[in-house]
C-alpha positions as CSV (number, residue, x, y, z in Angstrom):
1,M,0.0,0.0,0.0
2,L,1.4,3.4,-1.0
3,L,0.2,6.5,1.0
4,R,0.7,10.2,0.5
5,E,0.5,12.4,3.6
6,H,-1.2,15.8,3.8
7,R,-0.8,17.9,6.9
8,F,-3.2,20.6,8.2
9,K,-2.9,22.9,11.2
10,F,-6.1,23.6,13.1
11,F,-6.6,26.1,16.0
12,A,-9.3,25.6,18.6
13,R,-9.3,28.1,21.5
14,N,-5.6,28.2,22.7
15,E,-4.7,24.8,21.3
16,E,-3.0,23.9,18.1
17,Y,-3.6,20.6,16.3
18,V,-1.8,19.1,13.4
19,F,-3.9,16.7,11.3
20,R,-2.3,14.1,9.1
21,V,-4.5,13.0,6.3
22,D,-3.5,9.8,4.5
23,E,-4.2,9.5,0.7
24,L,-4.4,6.0,-0.7
25,V,-2.2,6.3,-3.9
26,A,-1.8,2.6,-4.7
27,G,-2.6,-0.7,-3.2
28,I,-5.6,-2.3,-1.6
29,A,-7.3,-0.9,1.5
30,A,-10.8,-1.3,3.0
31,W,-11.4,2.4,3.0
32,P,-14.7,3.8,1.8
33,N,-13.0,6.8,0.2
34,R,-9.5,7.8,-1.0
35,F,-8.6,10.0,2.0
36,R,-8.5,9.1,5.7
37,L,-7.7,10.9,9.0
38,R,-7.5,9.0,12.3
39,L,-7.9,10.9,15.5
40,P,-6.7,9.1,18.7
41,A,-8.8,9.2,21.8
42,S,-8.3,12.1,24.2
43,P,-9.6,13.0,27.7
44,R,-12.3,15.0,25.9
45,A,-13.2,12.8,22.9
46,V,-13.4,9.3,21.6
47,A,-11.1,7.9,18.9
48,K,-12.6,8.6,15.4
49,T,-11.7,8.0,11.8
50,F,-12.9,10.3,9.0
51,Y,-13.0,9.4,5.3
52,G,-13.7,11.7,2.3
53,A,-13.2,12.4,-1.4
54,S,-10.6,15.1,-0.7
55,C,-8.0,15.9,1.9
56,E,-9.6,19.2,2.7
57,E,-13.0,17.6,3.2
58,V,-11.6,15.1,5.7
59,A,-9.6,17.8,7.5
60,E,-12.8,19.9,7.8
61,K,-14.8,17.0,9.2
62,A,-12.1,16.4,11.8
63,A,-11.9,20.1,12.7
64,D,-15.6,20.3,13.2
65,F,-15.5,17.2,15.4
66,V,-12.6,18.6,17.5
67,A,-14.2,22.1,17.7
68,S,-17.4,20.5,19.1
69,Y,-15.4,18.9,21.9
70,S,-13.2,21.9,22.6
71,G,-16.2,24.1,23.5
72,Q,-15.3,26.6,20.7
73,V,-18.3,28.8,20.3
74,E,-17.2,31.1,17.5
75,K,-15.6,29.4,14.5
76,N,-13.4,30.9,11.8
77,T,-13.6,30.2,8.1
78,V,-11.5,27.7,6.2
79,A,-8.3,29.2,4.9
80,Q,-6.8,28.2,1.6
81,S,-3.1,27.6,1.8
82,S,-2.0,30.5,-0.4
83,Q,-3.6,30.4,-3.8
84,G,-6.8,31.5,-5.4
85,P,-9.6,33.8,-4.3
86,P,-11.3,33.4,-1.0
87,A,-14.1,30.9,-0.9
88,P,-17.7,32.2,-1.0
89,P,-19.4,32.5,2.4
90,R,-21.0,29.4,3.7
91,Q,-24.1,29.1,5.8
92,A,-22.3,27.7,8.7
93,P,-18.8,29.0,9.4
94,R,-15.9,26.4,9.6
95,P,-12.9,26.1,11.9
96,L,-9.6,27.6,10.6
97,L,-7.5,25.1,8.7
98,L,-4.2,25.7,7.1
99,Q,-2.5,23.1,4.8
100,V,1.1,23.1,5.9
101,S,2.9,20.5,3.9
102,E,2.7,17.4,1.7
103,N,4.9,14.3,1.7
104,D,5.2,12.3,-1.6
């Protein structure tokens, strides 16, 4: 199995999280989608695995999950890494995510 790693930084209150999203590049895996992020259990939350069609989608799902357990009331919008115009406003604001690196 060949995986590519995508990393995102997420800030909830005064805590910084680094998410590692795995992309299935080649091989066989029993994943429902191409991208996967596994969050370990913590004192505030249970362990959880997220799947999605893109690395951004998976990171946003995980950020929403973490924000719900962190007690974050006001959420920021998703930030693109450095290219393109800002995304149009969404109905529900999202936590701040920054893509920091990719490993091939």
